[in-house]
matplotlib code that plots the C-alpha trace (Angstrom):
import matplotlib.pyplot as plt

x = [1.8, -1.8, -2.6, -0.8, -2.7, -6.0, -5.2, -4.2, -7.5, -9.4, -7.5, -8.3, -12.0, -12.1, -10.4, -13.1, -15.8, -14.3, -14.1, -17.7, -18.8, -16.8, -18.4, -21.9, -21.1, -19.8, -23.0, -25.2, -23.3, -22.8, -19.1, -16.5, -14.5, -11.0, -9.6, -11.4, -9.2, -10.5, -11.3, -8.6, -8.3, -8.3, -10.8, -13.4, -15.0, -18.3, -18.5, -20.9, -18.4, -15.6, -17.6, -18.4, -14.7, -13.7, -16.3, -15.1, -11.4, -12.3, -14.2, -11.2, -8.7, -11.1, -11.0, -7.2, -6.7, -9.1, -7.0, -9.7, -7.9, -4.2, -2.5, -1.5, 1.4, 2.9, 6.4, 6.2, 8.7, 12.3, 15.6, 16.3, 19.7, 20.4, 19.4, 21.6, 24.6, 24.1, 24.0, 27.1, 28.9, 27.8, 28.9, 32.3, 32.7, 31.9, 34.3, 37.1, 36.4, 36.6, 39.9, 41.3, 40.3, 41.5, 44.9, 45.3, 45.0]
y = [-22.8, -23.1, -25.1, -22.7, -19.7, -21.6, -22.4, -18.8, -17.6, -20.1, -19.0, -15.4, -16.3, -18.1, -15.2, -12.8, -15.1, -15.3, -11.5, -11.1, -13.7, -12.0, -8.7, -10.2, -11.9, -8.7, -6.8, -9.5, -9.5, -5.8, -6.3, -4.0, -5.6, -6.8, -3.9, -1.3, 0.8, 1.3, 4.9, 6.6, 9.8, 10.9, 9.5, 12.1, 12.6, 14.5, 17.7, 16.1, 13.3, 15.8, 17.7, 14.5, 13.6, 17.1, 17.0, 13.7, 14.9, 18.1, 16.1, 13.7, 16.6, 18.3, 15.1, 14.9, 18.5, 18.0, 15.1, 12.5, 10.7, 9.9, 11.9, 9.4, 11.6, 12.2, 10.6, 7.5, 6.4, 7.3, 6.5, 7.5, 8.8, 5.6, 3.5, 5.6, 5.2, 1.4, 1.2, 3.3, 1.0, -2.1, -0.6, 0.3, -3.2, -4.6, -2.3, -3.2, -6.9, -6.4, -4.5, -7.4, -10.1, -8.0, -7.5, -11.2, -12.0]
z = [-49.8, -50.7, -47.6, -45.3, -46.8, -46.4, -42.8, -42.1, -43.5, -41.5, -38.3, -39.1, -39.6, -36.2, -34.5, -35.8, -34.6, -31.2, -31.0, -32.0, -29.5, -26.7, -27.5, -27.4, -24.1, -22.6, -23.7, -22.2, -18.9, -19.0, -18.4, -19.9, -22.7, -22.0, -24.0, -22.0, -19.6, -16.1, -15.2, -13.3, -11.4, -7.8, -5.3, -4.6, -1.2, -1.0, 1.0, 3.5, 4.2, 4.6, 7.1, 9.1, 9.1, 10.3, 13.1, 14.3, 14.2, 16.1, 18.7, 19.1, 19.5, 22.0, 24.2, 23.9, 24.9, 27.9, 29.0, 28.6, 25.8, 25.2, 22.4, 19.7, 18.5, 21.9, 22.3, 24.5, 27.1, 26.5, 28.1, 31.7, 32.6, 34.6, 31.5, 29.3, 31.6, 31.7, 27.9, 27.7, 30.1, 28.1, 24.8, 26.3, 27.6, 24.1, 22.4, 24.9, 24.3, 20.5, 20.9, 23.0, 20.4, 17.5, 19.3, 19.7, 16.0]

ax = plt.figure().add_subplot(projection="3d")
ax.plot(x, y, z, "-o")
ax.set_aspect("equal")
plt.show()
């Protein structure tokens, strides 16, 4: 029991030395310690940056409305009536084929 107590005290002493050395190293390197929690909170944007972003967005929308630039939110393409009819026929053919195979089982 005496040896285990001595080894435990030695381990505790070594742990304290390590902690003090880590603190000294962090102060030398100006690095936050491992236990420090990083600062949270919302990302703030300055008023000047917000104004620049708003000006760029307004200029972009002005170009889009003038027809000089494509609207990124406008729906592209779509299905023509002929394409819709063709898809309908293909689906009906698939369903009929499945019905035929299901009926044979």
